N, C-alpha and C positions, 0 to 999 in steps of 0.2 A: 460468566457470560462472555462470549467472544464476538467481537464486531469485525465483520468482513466487508470491506468496501470494494465495489467493482467499478473500476474507472479506466477510461481511455478517452482522450479528446476527439478521437476519430469516430464518426458515426458509422452505423452499419456493420459493426464488428461483433455483434452478438452480446452486447453488454446487458441490455434489459432481459433478453432471452435467458442469459446465464443467471441473472439475479433471481428471476421468477423460478426457474427450474432447479437451480442449486438449492434454493430455500425449500422447494417441494420435495426434493430428493433427501435433504436432511430430515425433514419431517417423516418421510417414509422409512428412514433409518432409526426412528424412535426419538428424535430430538424435537424440542419446542423452539419454534423459530418466529422472529418478528422481521418482516420486510419493510424497509423504509424507502419510499419513492421520493427521491430528492431531485427529480427532474421536473421542471415546470410544465413540460409537455405531458406528464402523467402517463407515460407509456406502460410502466409496470402496473399501475392501477388499472388501466384499460385491459392489459393482458390477463388480469385476474377478474375481469367482469365488473370492476368497480368504477363508477363515474362520480367524481366529487368536485367538479370544477366550481360549483356554487356552494359547496359545503363549508361550514365554519369549524370543522374538526379535521384539519389536515396538518401536514408537517409545517406548513407556513404558520399556523396558529401556535405551534410549539415553539418556534424560533423567534417570532416577532416580539417587539416591545410595545406594540399598540395595546393599551390596557383592555379596550372593549373586545379585542380579537384574540387576546392571549388565552391559551389553554395548556393544561399539563399534558404530557405525552400519554398518560393513561386515559385521559378523556378522548384522545384522538385515535385510539386503536380500534380497528374493525376486524372481525373474524373472517377468514377465508375458508378455513375448514378446521377440523380438530387439530390442535397444537400448531396451527398456522395462522398468524395474524399479520395485519398490514397497517402502517400509517401512510395514508395516501397523500397524493400531491395536489397542488392547486396552482393555477396560472399566476396567482398573487406571489408565489415563491420567487418569481423573476424580479419583483420589486424589493426583495429583502436586503440586498446589498446596499441600495440607496438608503433604506431605512436605518441601517446599522453602521453607516460609514464612519460615524464619529465615536463608536463604541470600542473600547479597548479589547473587550472579550468577544468581538464579533465572530472571529474565525473559530471560536471554541464553543459556539452555541449548541451544536449537535452533541459534542462530547459532554457538555454540562447536563444536557437533557437526559442522556443515557446513564450518566453516573449519579446524578442527584435523585433519581427515582428508583424505587425498588421494582425492577422488572424481572419477572419470572420466566426467563428464556435461556436456552443453551447458546443460541446464536442470534445475532442481529445482522441482517444482510442489507447493505445500503447500495441502492442503484443511483449512479451519478448522471448528471447531464453530459452531453458530448462536448465538454469544454473544460478548461483548466482555470476557471474563475473562482469566485467567492464560495459557491455552494460545494464545488469539488474540494476546495481547501478545507472546508468544514468536515467533509466526509473523510478526508485523509487524516485530519487531526484526531478524529474519533476512532480510527481503525486500529485493530490489532494485527490485521492481515489485509493486504491489498492484492486483488486479482486483476490482472491486466489482460482482457480478452484481445486476441490478435487474429484477424481473419487472414486468409491466404491470398493477400493482394500485395502489389508492389508498394502500396502506401502504408502497409501495416506497421512498419517501424518508424514512420515519420511522426515526429512529435513525442515519441516515447521519452526521448532525452529530456524534454521539458517537464514531463510528469515526474521523472526521477529527480530532476533538479529541484522541483517543488518539494519533494520529500526530503531532500538534503537541507533545504531551507528550514523546514519544520524541525528537523533534527538539530540544526544550529540554534534556532530561536528558543526551543522549549525542551530539547533533549529527547523528543519522541521519535522513535525509529521503528515503525511497523514492518513486519515481514512482507516482502514483495515476491509475488509469483506470477509468471506469464501463463496464459491459457490459450492453446491453439483452438480456434473455432472455424466453422464453415469449411472444414477440410473435405475435399472431394478426392477420394482415393483413386478415382478413374483417370485423373490427370497427373502427368509428370510435373506440371507447374506447381500444383499444390504441394507435392513432396519437396520440390526445390525450395519453395518459400518456407516450409516447415523446417527444413535443414538450416536455413539462414536464421530463422528465429531462435532455434535451439543453440546455434553457434553464438548468438548475441547474449542470450540469457543464461546459458550454461546450467548450473545447478539450481537456478531459480525457475527453470522451466518445469511445469507440472507434467507428469507422465500421461495423464488423460488427454485425449484429443476428441474434441466435439465434431463429429462428422456432419456434413451437410445432409439435412433430412427434412423433407417436406412436412412431416408430421409436426415439427416444431412450429411451422407457420399455421397449420390447421388448428393447433391447440390455442394459439393466440387469438385467432378468429372466433373461437368458441368461448374465449374468456376463462380458460382453465390452464393449469400446468400440463406439460406433456406427460407427466407421471399419471395424472388423472385421466387424460385423454386416451392414451394408449401406452400402457406400461411395458408392452413387448416391443415397441418401436426402437429403432437405433438411437433416436434422440433421448428417449427415456433411459435406455441402458447407459448411454454416455454420461448423463448427468448423475445417475446413480453411482457410476464408477468414480466420478469427480467427488461426490460427497464421501464415498468410501476412502478415497485418497486423502481428503482433508481430515477425516476422522482418524485415519492411521497416523497422520502427521501430528495431530493434536495429542494423540495418545503417547507418541514418542516424546513430545515436548513436555508433557506432564511427568513422564518418567525422568527426563533430564532434570526437571525442577526438583523432583523428589530426591534424585541422586545427589544433587548439589547440597542437600541438607544433611547427607550422611557424613559422619565424622571420618577423618582420615584413618583413624584406627580401624574402623569397620571396613573401609575400602581395602585396607591392606590384607584382609582375609581372602580377597580374590574372587569370591562368589559374585558379588554385585558387579564388579568390573567385568567379569565374563559375560553376564547378562547384558550389560550396556553395550559391549562390543558386538553382540549378536543382533540387537534390534535397531541400533541407531545408524543412520547413514553418515558419511563424513560431513562435518559441519563446514559452512562457508568460513573463509579466513576471517578471523575476528580482528577488531580494531587494535587489540593489544598484542598481536603477533609481532615478534621481533622487539619486545620491550628491552630497553637498553640494559646492558650489563653495568651495574653500578660500580664495579671494580675498575680502578684506573681513573685517570684524569678526564675531565670533560674537554670537548673540542668546540671551538667557536665556529658556528656556521652562519654565513651571511645569506639570508633569503632576500632576493631582490626581484622586482617586476617593473616593467615599463608601462605605466598607465597614466598619461598626463591629464586625462579628464576625470579620473576617479576622485571621489570625495574622502573615502577612508578604505584602508586595506588591512586585513589581518592575515597572519599565517597560522593555520591550525593543523593539528595532526594527532597521532596517537601519543605523542610526547606530552600533550597537555589535555588529553581527553576531548579533543575536537571543540574546545571552547574559545570563542572569539571574545577576548577581554583585553584590557589595557596592556597586559603583560606581553601580548603578541601583536600589538598594533605596529604597523610599519610607519616609518618616518618618510615624509615626502621631500624630495630635493627639487631645486629649481628647474632641472632638465626634464622633469616629469617621471623620474625614476624613484621608486620606493624601496626602502631597505629596512631590515630588522636583523640584528645579530643575536643569536641565542647560543648559550653554552649547553651542549648535549653530551651525555656519556656515550661511549662506543655502543653501536647497535644498528639496527635496521628500522627505519621510520617511514610511515606513510603520512603524506601531508597534502594540503591544498591551500590556495589563497582564497580569501573571501573578499571580493571586490564589490563594494556597495551592495552587499547582501547576496551577491551571486558567487557560487562556488566554482572556481576555475583551477585547472591543473597548471603546473609550472611548465610553460612552453619551452623554456630553455633546458629542461631536463627531459631527456628521452626515455628515461627509465620510469615505467609506470605499470600498474596492474589494475585489473577490473575489481570493483568492490561489490558489496552485496546489493547495491542499488542499481547495478548495471552500468554505472559510469566508471570513471577511472580516478585513481589516486596517484600522485607522484611519489617516487621512492627515493630515499637517500640512505646510503650505507656509510657508516663512520668506523 
């Protein structure tokens, strides 16, 4: 079962439309899909003709700790159509953060609900609220893949860095690093402006940009008004064709990832035969640069490197990188000096390393080092060569 979270703090970018219609397109492709409406506004539920504001079987009931309201996720599943189910939302979902503020596992509630129950689905699609708060954090924690819908407007990339920063925080805290992809939405091919914005978004996300583009199509709005997916409303419309292509792209990617996982289990002796390696080169696209690229050559002596940052108001700072598997622990904690400067000396073998500072939980690049490269989250890592 694969969980895909659709998130963007910007409203009006096609987030809920994409959640509903990607789920329906995957069902049309023969998959069994569960859609989770994690937005207190219940737009995904409304878009599928389900009104549950007063119901006691919503995603709120799955995540709450209030005994008389608590339900298992299986109790809260409603059928949309054959192989297509939903766990709807409720306005009470907006109170959940306050309810769980003192719970250590609060941000993992959705993940726990999905993994602790035997759910017979190929995909779980999670529709997030237009914010980067508690509910979205839960959805990111539960995700295997994150889709970031971006409309063709000047504001489309504003705030994306905060979403990517949140993902890096999750990676640092619990080692969870879901795949991230950008999805172009509301594309109007009649205007040069849309093409200009699409080019800018592609330049920002590079290999993380999905090939599918969701065109502006009035049928998508008509389908929502009828409370059905665009696949059900008009399968021949451009909106339906675009989401069917999106589902096909995701399934192709999923198949390639499964092949890679299978390939990793093959013994080196078999790989030397050449046949499997040839197949691999034919079907897989070039992978993003991994964290372990440039692993140090252990031959030769180590070199002492002084990592330093000026942050007089910081409480604690770590330096993390591929030299320590990006873990913020006491071994890479910086020492503070009276002038507000922080330093840590590390002995590293010759090689090329990617690194960042973690300042009070926030990942930041080394502003004193101009050499950097974009990472798989769309942000940047500092680079040092020894």
